[in-house]
ZASEZA-459464 format. One record per residue (C-alpha): residue in three letters; x, y, z; residue number from 0; chain. Coordinates in steps of 0.2 Angstrom, whole numbers, padded with zeros to 4 digits. Layout:
# residues N
+------+-------+-------+-------+-----+-----+
| type |     x |     y |     z | seq | mol |
+------+-------+-------+-------+-----+-----+
|  ALA |     X |     Y |     Z | NUM |   A |
...
+------+-------+-------+-------+-----+-----+
END
This chain:
# residues 406
+------+-------+-------+-------+-----+-----+
| type |     x |     y |     z | seq | mol |
+------+-------+-------+-------+-----+-----+
|  MET |  0346 |  0144 | -0063 |   0 |   A |
|  THR |  0344 |  0136 | -0081 |   1 |   A |
|  VAL |  0328 |  0143 | -0088 |   2 |   A |
|  TYR |  0321 |  0131 | -0103 |   3 |   A |
|  ALA |  0311 |  0139 | -0116 |   4 |   A |
|  ASN |  0293 |  0134 | -0117 |   5 |   A |
|  SER |  0296 |  0128 | -0100 |   6 |   A |
|  ASP |  0277 |  0131 | -0095 |   7 |   A |
|  VAL |  0272 |  0121 | -0108 |   8 |   A |
|  PRO |  0266 |  0102 | -0102 |   9 |   A |
|  VAL |  0273 |  0088 | -0110 |  10 |   A |
|  ASN |  0259 |  0076 | -0118 |  11 |   A |
|  TRP |  0267 |  0060 | -0111 |  12 |   A |
|  GLU |  0253 |  0049 | -0118 |  13 |   A |
|  ARG |  0259 |  0052 | -0135 |  14 |   A |
|  PHE |  0276 |  0044 | -0132 |  15 |   A |
|  LEU |  0269 |  0027 | -0124 |  16 |   A |
|  ALA |  0271 |  0012 | -0132 |  17 |   A |
|  GLN |  0255 |  0005 | -0139 |  18 |   A |
|  ARG |  0253 | -0010 | -0126 |  19 |   A |
|  THR |  0253 |  0003 | -0111 |  20 |   A |
|  GLN |  0234 |  0006 | -0120 |  21 |   A |
|  ASN |  0230 | -0012 | -0113 |  22 |   A |
|  MET |  0237 | -0010 | -0096 |  23 |   A |
|  ARG |  0226 | -0009 | -0082 |  24 |   A |
|  SER |  0228 | -0005 | -0062 |  25 |   A |
|  SER |  0224 | -0020 | -0053 |  26 |   A |
|  ALA |  0209 | -0018 | -0045 |  27 |   A |
|  ILE |  0214 | -0028 | -0029 |  28 |   A |
|  ARG |  0229 | -0016 | -0027 |  29 |   A |
|  GLU |  0217 | -0002 | -0028 |  30 |   A |
|  LEU |  0205 | -0008 | -0016 |  31 |   A |
|  LEU |  0219 | -0012 | -0005 |  32 |   A |
|  LYS |  0223 |  0007 | -0004 |  33 |   A |
|  VAL |  0204 |  0011 |  0001 |  34 |   A |
|  THR |  0204 | -0001 |  0015 |  35 |   A |
|  GLN |  0218 |  0005 |  0023 |  36 |   A |
|  ASP |  0207 |  0013 |  0036 |  37 |   A |
|  PRO |  0211 |  0001 |  0051 |  38 |   A |
|  SER |  0192 |  0001 |  0055 |  39 |   A |
|  VAL |  0187 | -0007 |  0039 |  40 |   A |
|  ILE |  0187 | -0026 |  0039 |  41 |   A |
|  SER |  0193 | -0032 |  0023 |  42 |   A |
|  PHE |  0190 | -0048 |  0014 |  43 |   A |
|  ALA |  0197 | -0039 | -0001 |  44 |   A |
|  GLY |  0214 | -0045 | -0003 |  45 |   A |
|  GLY |  0221 | -0062 | -0004 |  46 |   A |
|  LEU |  0233 | -0059 |  0012 |  47 |   A |
|  PRO |  0240 | -0071 |  0024 |  48 |   A |
|  ALA |  0238 | -0069 |  0042 |  49 |   A |
|  PRO |  0252 | -0057 |  0048 |  50 |   A |
|  GLU |  0251 | -0064 |  0067 |  51 |   A |
|  LEU |  0254 | -0081 |  0060 |  52 |   A |
|  PHE |  0271 | -0077 |  0050 |  53 |   A |
|  PRO |  0287 | -0086 |  0058 |  54 |   A |
|  VAL |  0296 | -0069 |  0062 |  55 |   A |
|  ARG |  0308 | -0077 |  0075 |  56 |   A |
|  GLU |  0313 | -0092 |  0063 |  57 |   A |
|  ILE |  0316 | -0079 |  0048 |  58 |   A |
|  GLU |  0326 | -0068 |  0061 |  59 |   A |
|  GLU |  0337 | -0083 |  0065 |  60 |   A |
|  ALA |  0339 | -0087 |  0046 |  61 |   A |
|  CYS |  0344 | -0069 |  0042 |  62 |   A |
|  ASN |  0357 | -0068 |  0057 |  63 |   A |
|  PHE |  0364 | -0084 |  0052 |  64 |   A |
|  LEU |  0366 | -0081 |  0033 |  65 |   A |
|  LEU |  0374 | -0062 |  0038 |  66 |   A |
|  ARG |  0385 | -0070 |  0051 |  67 |   A |
|  GLU |  0391 | -0085 |  0040 |  68 |   A |
|  GLU |  0389 | -0082 |  0022 |  69 |   A |
|  PRO |  0386 | -0062 |  0019 |  70 |   A |
|  ASP |  0397 | -0062 |  0003 |  71 |   A |
|  ARG |  0385 | -0074 | -0006 |  72 |   A |
|  ALA |  0370 | -0068 |  0002 |  73 |   A |
|  LEU |  0372 | -0049 | -0003 |  74 |   A |
|  GLN |  0380 | -0053 | -0018 |  75 |   A |
|  TYR |  0373 | -0054 | -0037 |  76 |   A |
|  SER |  0368 | -0074 | -0041 |  77 |   A |
|  ALA |  0363 | -0084 | -0056 |  78 |   A |
|  THR |  0347 | -0080 | -0066 |  79 |   A |
|  GLU |  0341 | -0098 | -0062 |  80 |   A |
|  GLY |  0340 | -0097 | -0043 |  81 |   A |
|  TYR |  0350 | -0103 | -0029 |  82 |   A |
|  PRO |  0355 | -0121 | -0031 |  83 |   A |
|  PRO |  0351 | -0128 | -0013 |  84 |   A |
|  LEU |  0333 | -0121 | -0015 |  85 |   A |
|  ARG |  0330 | -0127 | -0031 |  86 |   A |
|  GLU |  0335 | -0144 | -0025 |  87 |   A |
|  TYR |  0324 | -0144 | -0011 |  88 |   A |
|  LEU |  0309 | -0138 | -0023 |  89 |   A |
|  ALA |  0313 | -0152 | -0034 |  90 |   A |
|  GLU |  0314 | -0165 | -0019 |  91 |   A |
|  SER |  0296 | -0158 | -0013 |  92 |   A |
|  MET |  0288 | -0159 | -0030 |  93 |   A |
|  ALA |  0295 | -0176 | -0032 |  94 |   A |
|  LYS |  0283 | -0182 | -0018 |  95 |   A |
|  TYR |  0269 | -0177 | -0028 |  96 |   A |
|  GLY |  0275 | -0186 | -0043 |  97 |   A |
|  ILE |  0281 | -0172 | -0053 |  98 |   A |
|  PRO |  0296 | -0178 | -0060 |  99 |   A |
|  HIS |  0307 | -0163 | -0064 | 100 |   A |
|  SER |  0326 | -0161 | -0057 | 101 |   A |
|  ALA |  0333 | -0145 | -0051 | 102 |   A |
|  GLU |  0338 | -0139 | -0069 | 103 |   A |
|  ASN |  0320 | -0139 | -0073 | 104 |   A |
|  ILE |  0316 | -0124 | -0060 | 105 |   A |
|  LEU |  0318 | -0105 | -0062 | 106 |   A |
|  ILE |  0315 | -0095 | -0046 | 107 |   A |
|  THR |  0306 | -0080 | -0049 | 108 |   A |
|  THR |  0301 | -0064 | -0040 | 109 |   A |
|  GLY |  0283 | -0071 | -0034 | 110 |   A |
|  SER |  0273 | -0080 | -0045 | 111 |   A |
|  GLN |  0265 | -0064 | -0052 | 112 |   A |
|  GLN |  0283 | -0062 | -0061 | 113 |   A |
|  ALA |  0280 | -0080 | -0067 | 114 |   A |
|  LEU |  0265 | -0074 | -0075 | 115 |   A |
|  ASP |  0272 | -0060 | -0084 | 116 |   A |
|  LEU |  0287 | -0070 | -0090 | 117 |   A |
|  MET |  0274 | -0082 | -0098 | 118 |   A |
|  GLY |  0266 | -0067 | -0107 | 119 |   A |
|  LYS |  0283 | -0062 | -0112 | 120 |   A |
|  VAL |  0289 | -0077 | -0118 | 121 |   A |
|  PHE |  0272 | -0086 | -0126 | 122 |   A |
|  VAL |  0259 | -0071 | -0130 | 123 |   A |
|  ASP |  0260 | -0059 | -0147 | 124 |   A |
|  PRO |  0247 | -0047 | -0150 | 125 |   A |
|  GLY |  0231 | -0056 | -0153 | 126 |   A |
|  THR |  0236 | -0072 | -0146 | 127 |   A |
|  PRO |  0223 | -0082 | -0139 | 128 |   A |
|  ILE |  0224 | -0089 | -0120 | 129 |   A |
|  LEU |  0211 | -0102 | -0113 | 130 |   A |
|  THR |  0205 | -0099 | -0095 | 131 |   A |
|  GLY |  0192 | -0103 | -0085 | 132 |   A |
|  ARG |  0177 | -0090 | -0081 | 133 |   A |
|  PRO |  0180 | -0082 | -0069 | 134 |   A |
|  THR |  0199 | -0083 | -0067 | 135 |   A |
|  TYR |  0214 | -0075 | -0058 | 136 |   A |
|  LEU |  0214 | -0056 | -0059 | 137 |   A |
|  GLY |  0233 | -0055 | -0060 | 138 |   A |
|  ALA |  0235 | -0067 | -0074 | 139 |   A |
|  ILE |  0223 | -0056 | -0083 | 140 |   A |
|  GLN |  0232 | -0040 | -0079 | 141 |   A |
|  ALA |  0249 | -0048 | -0083 | 142 |   A |
|  TRP |  0243 | -0055 | -0102 | 143 |   A |
|  ARG |  0232 | -0041 | -0106 | 144 |   A |
|  ALA |  0247 | -0030 | -0106 | 145 |   A |
|  TYR |  0255 | -0041 | -0120 | 146 |   A |
|  GLN |  0239 | -0039 | -0129 | 147 |   A |
|  ALA |  0232 | -0057 | -0127 | 148 |   A |
|  ARG |  0214 | -0062 | -0131 | 149 |   A |
|  PHE |  0205 | -0073 | -0119 | 150 |   A |
|  LEU |  0194 | -0087 | -0122 | 151 |   A |
|  THR |  0184 | -0094 | -0108 | 152 |   A |
|  VAL |  0175 | -0109 | -0102 | 153 |   A |
|  PRO |  0164 | -0108 | -0087 | 154 |   A |
|  LEU |  0166 | -0117 | -0069 | 155 |   A |
|  ASP |  0155 | -0126 | -0058 | 156 |   A |
|  GLU |  0158 | -0134 | -0041 | 157 |   A |
|  ASN |  0172 | -0146 | -0048 | 158 |   A |
|  GLY |  0182 | -0133 | -0056 | 159 |   A |
|  MET |  0185 | -0128 | -0074 | 160 |   A |
|  GLN |  0171 | -0137 | -0086 | 161 |   A |
|  VAL |  0184 | -0147 | -0096 | 162 |   A |
|  GLU |  0170 | -0154 | -0105 | 163 |   A |
|  GLN |  0168 | -0138 | -0115 | 164 |   A |
|  VAL |  0186 | -0136 | -0120 | 165 |   A |
|  GLU |  0187 | -0146 | -0135 | 166 |   A |
|  ALA |  0173 | -0136 | -0143 | 167 |   A |
|  VAL |  0182 | -0121 | -0140 | 168 |   A |
|  ILE |  0198 | -0127 | -0147 | 169 |   A |
|  LYS |  0190 | -0133 | -0162 | 170 |   A |
|  GLN |  0185 | -0114 | -0166 | 171 |   A |
|  GLU |  0202 | -0107 | -0162 | 172 |   A |
|  THR |  0218 | -0115 | -0155 | 173 |   A |
|  PRO |  0224 | -0106 | -0139 | 174 |   A |
|  ARG |  0243 | -0104 | -0136 | 175 |   A |
|  PHE |  0242 | -0112 | -0118 | 176 |   A |
|  VAL |  0227 | -0118 | -0106 | 177 |   A |
|  TYR |  0228 | -0108 | -0090 | 178 |   A |
|  VAL |  0221 | -0118 | -0075 | 179 |   A |
|  LEU |  0222 | -0115 | -0056 | 180 |   A |
|  PRO |  0217 | -0134 | -0050 | 181 |   A |
|  ASN |  0217 | -0131 | -0032 | 182 |   A |
|  PHE |  0207 | -0120 | -0022 | 183 |   A |
|  HIS |  0204 | -0109 | -0036 | 184 |   A |
|  ASN |  0207 | -0089 | -0035 | 185 |   A |
|  PRO |  0192 | -0083 | -0034 | 186 |   A |
|  ALA |  0181 | -0097 | -0036 | 187 |   A |
|  GLY |  0188 | -0108 | -0021 | 188 |   A |
|  THR |  0182 | -0124 | -0031 | 189 |   A |
|  THR |  0196 | -0138 | -0033 | 190 |   A |
|  LEU |  0197 | -0147 | -0052 | 191 |   A |
|  SER |  0191 | -0164 | -0051 | 192 |   A |
|  GLU |  0203 | -0178 | -0054 | 193 |   A |
|  GLU |  0192 | -0185 | -0068 | 194 |   A |
|  ARG |  0194 | -0167 | -0076 | 195 |   A |
|  ARG |  0213 | -0165 | -0074 | 196 |   A |
|  ARG |  0214 | -0182 | -0085 | 197 |   A |
|  LEU |  0202 | -0176 | -0098 | 198 |   A |
|  LEU |  0212 | -0160 | -0099 | 199 |   A |
|  VAL |  0228 | -0169 | -0102 | 200 |   A |
|  GLU |  0219 | -0180 | -0115 | 201 |   A |
|  LEU |  0213 | -0164 | -0124 | 202 |   A |
|  ALA |  0231 | -0158 | -0123 | 203 |   A |
|  ARG |  0239 | -0172 | -0130 | 204 |   A |
|  LYS |  0226 | -0174 | -0145 | 205 |   A |
|  TYR |  0226 | -0157 | -0150 | 206 |   A |
|  ASP |  0244 | -0152 | -0145 | 207 |   A |
|  LEU |  0242 | -0140 | -0132 | 208 |   A |
|  ILE |  0252 | -0135 | -0116 | 209 |   A |
|  ILE |  0244 | -0131 | -0100 | 210 |   A |
|  LEU |  0251 | -0119 | -0088 | 211 |   A |
|  GLU |  0246 | -0125 | -0070 | 212 |   A |
|  ASP |  0247 | -0111 | -0057 | 213 |   A |
|  ASP |  0246 | -0120 | -0039 | 214 |   A |
|  PRO |  0250 | -0106 | -0026 | 215 |   A |
|  TYR |  0238 | -0115 | -0012 | 216 |   A |
|  GLY |  0239 | -0134 | -0015 | 217 |   A |
|  ALA |  0248 | -0135 |  0002 | 218 |   A |
|  LEU |  0233 | -0128 |  0012 | 219 |   A |
|  ARG |  0222 | -0141 |  0011 | 220 |   A |
|  TYR |  0210 | -0141 |  0025 | 221 |   A |
|  GLU |  0200 | -0158 |  0022 | 222 |   A |
|  GLY |  0199 | -0172 |  0008 | 223 |   A |
|  GLN |  0214 | -0179 |  0000 | 224 |   A |
|  ASP |  0227 | -0172 | -0012 | 225 |   A |
|  LEU |  0224 | -0175 | -0030 | 226 |   A |
|  SER |  0237 | -0178 | -0044 | 227 |   A |
|  PRO |  0245 | -0162 | -0050 | 228 |   A |
|  ILE |  0244 | -0160 | -0070 | 229 |   A |
|  ALA |  0262 | -0158 | -0070 | 230 |   A |
|  ALA |  0263 | -0176 | -0063 | 231 |   A |
|  MET |  0251 | -0182 | -0077 | 232 |   A |
|  ALA |  0258 | -0173 | -0091 | 233 |   A |
|  PRO |  0276 | -0166 | -0087 | 234 |   A |
|  GLU |  0281 | -0166 | -0106 | 235 |   A |
|  ARG |  0269 | -0152 | -0109 | 236 |   A |
|  THR |  0264 | -0144 | -0092 | 237 |   A |
|  ILE |  0273 | -0129 | -0086 | 238 |   A |
|  TYR |  0269 | -0128 | -0066 | 239 |   A |
|  LEU |  0269 | -0112 | -0055 | 240 |   A |
|  GLY |  0272 | -0111 | -0036 | 241 |   A |
|  THR |  0276 | -0098 | -0023 | 242 |   A |
|  PHE |  0281 | -0095 | -0004 | 243 |   A |
|  SER |  0269 | -0082 | -0003 | 244 |   A |
|  LYS |  0255 | -0091 |  0004 | 245 |   A |
|  ILE |  0264 | -0105 |  0013 | 246 |   A |
|  LEU |  0279 | -0092 |  0021 | 247 |   A |
|  ALA |  0279 | -0075 |  0018 | 248 |   A |
|  PRO |  0273 | -0065 |  0003 | 249 |   A |
|  GLY |  0287 | -0051 |  0007 | 250 |   A |
|  LEU |  0301 | -0062 |  0002 | 251 |   A |
|  ARG |  0293 | -0063 | -0016 | 252 |   A |
|  ILE |  0298 | -0080 | -0020 | 253 |   A |
|  GLY |  0292 | -0091 | -0033 | 254 |   A |
|  TRP |  0296 | -0103 | -0045 | 255 |   A |
|  ILE |  0292 | -0110 | -0062 | 256 |   A |
|  VAL |  0294 | -0129 | -0066 | 257 |   A |
|  ALA |  0295 | -0133 | -0085 | 258 |   A |
|  PRO |  0305 | -0143 | -0099 | 259 |   A |
|  ALA |  0324 | -0139 | -0101 | 260 |   A |
|  GLU |  0320 | -0129 | -0118 | 261 |   A |
|  ILE |  0306 | -0117 | -0110 | 262 |   A |
|  ILE |  0317 | -0113 | -0094 | 263 |   A |
|  THR |  0331 | -0108 | -0106 | 264 |   A |
|  ARG |  0318 | -0096 | -0114 | 265 |   A |
|  LEU |  0311 | -0091 | -0097 | 266 |   A |
|  VAL |  0329 | -0087 | -0090 | 267 |   A |
|  GLN |  0332 | -0076 | -0106 | 268 |   A |
|  ALA |  0316 | -0066 | -0102 | 269 |   A |
|  LYS |  0320 | -0065 | -0083 | 270 |   A |
|  GLN |  0337 | -0059 | -0087 | 271 |   A |
|  GLY |  0330 | -0044 | -0095 | 272 |   A |
|  ALA |  0318 | -0039 | -0083 | 273 |   A |
|  ASP |  0329 | -0041 | -0066 | 274 |   A |
|  LEU |  0344 | -0052 | -0069 | 275 |   A |
|  HIS |  0339 | -0063 | -0053 | 276 |   A |
|  THR |  0327 | -0064 | -0039 | 277 |   A |
|  SER |  0336 | -0057 | -0023 | 278 |   A |
|  THR |  0349 | -0068 | -0017 | 279 |   A |
|  PHE |  0347 | -0065 |  0002 | 280 |   A |
|  ASP |  0328 | -0069 |  0000 | 281 |   A |
|  GLN |  0331 | -0085 | -0009 | 282 |   A |
|  MET |  0344 | -0091 |  0005 | 283 |   A |
|  VAL |  0332 | -0085 |  0019 | 284 |   A |
|  ALA |  0317 | -0096 |  0012 | 285 |   A |
|  ASN |  0329 | -0110 |  0009 | 286 |   A |
|  ASP |  0336 | -0109 |  0026 | 287 |   A |
|  VAL |  0318 | -0109 |  0034 | 288 |   A |
|  ALA |  0314 | -0124 |  0023 | 289 |   A |
|  GLN |  0328 | -0135 |  0025 | 290 |   A |
|  ARG |  0327 | -0135 |  0044 | 291 |   A |
|  GLY |  0310 | -0140 |  0043 | 292 |   A |
|  ILE |  0302 | -0125 |  0050 | 293 |   A |
|  LEU |  0292 | -0122 |  0033 | 294 |   A |
|  LYS |  0284 | -0140 |  0036 | 295 |   A |
|  MET |  0277 | -0136 |  0053 | 296 |   A |
|  HIS |  0272 | -0118 |  0049 | 297 |   A |
|  ILE |  0261 | -0125 |  0035 | 298 |   A |
|  LYS |  0253 | -0136 |  0049 | 299 |   A |
|  ARG |  0250 | -0121 |  0059 | 300 |   A |
|  LEU |  0242 | -0111 |  0043 | 301 |   A |
|  ARG |  0231 | -0127 |  0039 | 302 |   A |
|  ARG |  0223 | -0127 |  0057 | 303 |   A |
|  SER |  0221 | -0109 |  0058 | 304 |   A |
|  TYR |  0215 | -0105 |  0040 | 305 |   A |
|  LYS |  0202 | -0120 |  0041 | 306 |   A |
|  GLU |  0195 | -0112 |  0059 | 307 |   A |
|  ARG |  0192 | -0094 |  0049 | 308 |   A |
|  ARG |  0184 | -0105 |  0035 | 309 |   A |
|  ASP |  0173 | -0112 |  0046 | 310 |   A |
|  VAL |  0169 | -0097 |  0055 | 311 |   A |
|  MET |  0165 | -0087 |  0037 | 312 |   A |
|  LEU |  0154 | -0101 |  0032 | 313 |   A |
|  ASP |  0143 | -0101 |  0048 | 314 |   A |
|  ALA |  0142 | -0083 |  0048 | 315 |   A |
|  LEU |  0136 | -0082 |  0031 | 316 |   A |
|  VAL |  0123 | -0095 |  0034 | 317 |   A |
|  GLU |  0116 | -0085 |  0049 | 318 |   A |
|  LEU |  0119 | -0068 |  0044 | 319 |   A |
|  TRP |  0115 | -0066 |  0025 | 320 |   A |
|  PRO |  0099 | -0064 |  0016 | 321 |   A |
|  GLU |  0090 | -0079 |  0008 | 322 |   A |
|  GLY |  0094 | -0081 | -0010 | 323 |   A |
|  SER |  0111 | -0079 | -0006 | 324 |   A |
|  HIS |  0125 | -0095 | -0010 | 325 |   A |
|  TRP |  0143 | -0097 | -0008 | 326 |   A |
|  THR |  0157 | -0110 | -0013 | 327 |   A |
|  ARG |  0165 | -0122 |  0001 | 328 |   A |
|  PRO |  0181 | -0123 | -0002 | 329 |   A |
|  HIS |  0192 | -0138 |  0004 | 330 |   A |
|  GLY |  0207 | -0127 |  0005 | 331 |   A |
|  GLY |  0216 | -0111 |  0000 | 332 |   A |
|  LEU |  0210 | -0093 |  0005 | 333 |   A |
|  PHE |  0193 | -0089 | -0004 | 334 |   A |
|  LEU |  0177 | -0092 | -0006 | 335 |   A |
|  TRP |  0165 | -0086 | -0020 | 336 |   A |
|  ALA |  0150 | -0079 | -0015 | 337 |   A |
|  GLN |  0133 | -0075 | -0025 | 338 |   A |
|  VAL |  0121 | -0061 | -0018 | 339 |   A |
|  PRO |  0101 | -0061 | -0022 | 340 |   A |
|  ALA |  0095 | -0056 | -0040 | 341 |   A |
|  GLY |  0095 | -0039 | -0042 | 342 |   A |
|  VAL |  0109 | -0033 | -0032 | 343 |   A |
|  ASP |  0125 | -0028 | -0042 | 344 |   A |
|  THR |  0141 | -0031 | -0032 | 345 |   A |
|  GLN |  0150 | -0019 | -0040 | 346 |   A |
|  ALA |  0138 | -0004 | -0034 | 347 |   A |
|  LEU |  0136 | -0013 | -0018 | 348 |   A |
|  PHE |  0154 | -0010 | -0014 | 349 |   A |
|  HIS |  0152 |  0008 | -0011 | 350 |   A |
|  THR |  0138 |  0003 |  0001 | 351 |   A |
|  ALA |  0148 | -0010 |  0009 | 352 |   A |
|  LEU |  0162 |  0003 |  0013 | 353 |   A |
|  LYS |  0150 |  0014 |  0022 | 354 |   A |
|  HIS |  0147 | -0002 |  0034 | 355 |   A |
|  LYS |  0166 | -0003 |  0036 | 356 |   A |
|  VAL |  0169 | -0019 |  0026 | 357 |   A |
|  ALA |  0176 | -0023 |  0009 | 358 |   A |
|  TYR |  0177 | -0036 | -0004 | 359 |   A |
|  VAL |  0182 | -0039 | -0023 | 360 |   A |
|  PRO |  0167 | -0037 | -0034 | 361 |   A |
|  GLY |  0166 | -0053 | -0044 | 362 |   A |
|  VAL |  0165 | -0043 | -0062 | 363 |   A |
|  ASN |  0185 | -0041 | -0061 | 364 |   A |
|  PHE |  0189 | -0058 | -0063 | 365 |   A |
|  TYR |  0180 | -0060 | -0081 | 366 |   A |
|  PRO |  0192 | -0057 | -0094 | 367 |   A |
|  ASP |  0180 | -0048 | -0105 | 368 |   A |
|  GLY |  0171 | -0040 | -0089 | 369 |   A |
|  ASP |  0155 | -0051 | -0094 | 370 |   A |
|  GLY |  0150 | -0059 | -0078 | 371 |   A |
|  GLY |  0151 | -0059 | -0060 | 372 |   A |
|  HIS |  0140 | -0045 | -0057 | 373 |   A |
|  GLN |  0131 | -0054 | -0042 | 374 |   A |
|  ALA |  0145 | -0061 | -0035 | 375 |   A |
|  MET |  0160 | -0058 | -0024 | 376 |   A |
|  ARG |  0178 | -0065 | -0018 | 377 |   A |
|  LEU |  0179 | -0066 |  0001 | 378 |   A |
|  ASN |  0196 | -0070 |  0008 | 379 |   A |
|  PHE |  0194 | -0078 |  0025 | 380 |   A |
|  SER |  0213 | -0078 |  0030 | 381 |   A |
|  ASN |  0219 | -0062 |  0035 | 382 |   A |
|  ALA |  0204 | -0058 |  0048 | 383 |   A |
|  LYS |  0203 | -0065 |  0066 | 384 |   A |
|  PRO |  0188 | -0076 |  0070 | 385 |   A |
|  ASP |  0179 | -0062 |  0078 | 386 |   A |
|  MET |  0182 | -0050 |  0064 | 387 |   A |
|  ILE |  0175 | -0061 |  0051 | 388 |   A |
|  VAL |  0159 | -0063 |  0060 | 389 |   A |
|  GLU |  0157 | -0044 |  0062 | 390 |   A |
|  GLY |  0162 | -0041 |  0044 | 391 |   A |
|  VAL |  0150 | -0054 |  0038 | 392 |   A |
|  ARG |  0136 | -0046 |  0048 | 393 |   A |
|  ARG |  0141 | -0029 |  0041 | 394 |   A |
|  LEU |  0139 | -0036 |  0022 | 395 |   A |
|  GLY |  0124 | -0045 |  0027 | 396 |   A |
|  ASP |  0116 | -0028 |  0034 | 397 |   A |
|  ALA |  0123 | -0020 |  0017 | 398 |   A |
|  LEU |  0114 | -0034 |  0006 | 399 |   A |
|  LYS |  0098 | -0031 |  0017 | 400 |   A |
|  ASN |  0098 | -0012 |  0015 | 401 |   A |
|  GLU |  0101 | -0014 | -0004 | 402 |   A |
|  LEU |  0086 | -0028 | -0005 | 403 |   A |
|  ALA |  0074 | -0017 |  0005 | 404 |   A |
|  GLN |  0077 | -0002 | -0008 | 405 |   A |
+------+-------+-------+-------+-----+-----+
END
């Protein structure tokens, strides 16, 4: 057996790490999900689709077909840009919403989270300013903080990002891009109004800005009319992100980026250094399910089920939460944003809620500078069945009432 000199001296690994690692943080949601593995805990914390609604049989059929008919292709390396038939399908699907790009403008990614990371790799230098809403998606904060971005923010209201305040911000400092979640915002559940979408496009053209439109939930609308994508209004300066995670299965890890050709080239180069390409097999499975029309039927099923769950949560909040609480009423998506009565800090309340066997994400996690959201929480309604939603809201209401009584 080899004995190394001074082998009992511990290595100080921290001194070997790149400076950027000082800006990396564990995802609050990933950490919370570890805490909520106890099956007795009703979790509103993750953005998880309902597992009982996964199209398991259809995916199994696609897997069997591909392994029988095209194993050489399905199990082999493939192009970084993605599986061509899937890119063609996505181009045709988005054309129906007015997004004019072809398959050549589409890059398949390993989930939309990789798309956010690639945006950081390609666009963000240390100190680069990025303009977002306040609050904004935690995964975007995590991705770009690692590249040492600085966050400029404008607040949200019931009609989404307050675009009217954007001009004042960019007159002070020009952001590298504007990040917006126009449909059923994560975490706020709001939808950016048509007027504000058009105003954002006007400002982007006036000040020569680019827009990053993140749209993971757009297909999951439960009421009202679809609004024009920003990428349809300004295709020349918009980068659009989509994903199959919320409308098919997150375990497949299939997302996509739509962008002008010169940006796709840079993103492809960045992706090659990360993973060469997204799983060939997973892309072909997603394509098979989509091309056979199964995806369209599955989305209709999700809309019916998630609308019911949203309505159950909204009714339970009215009935079971204390006075002084209020919340958004999302027209789609997976989340609503709740404000608790004055004097309650949702980060401190979280530990009390866990004792009541219920979990959520404290609002402070969605603020890039941590300055806000102390009386807010994000609640997911897609993952729990209706009876569990009522029980979870009741437990949260009890925790709130106990906190207020103290």
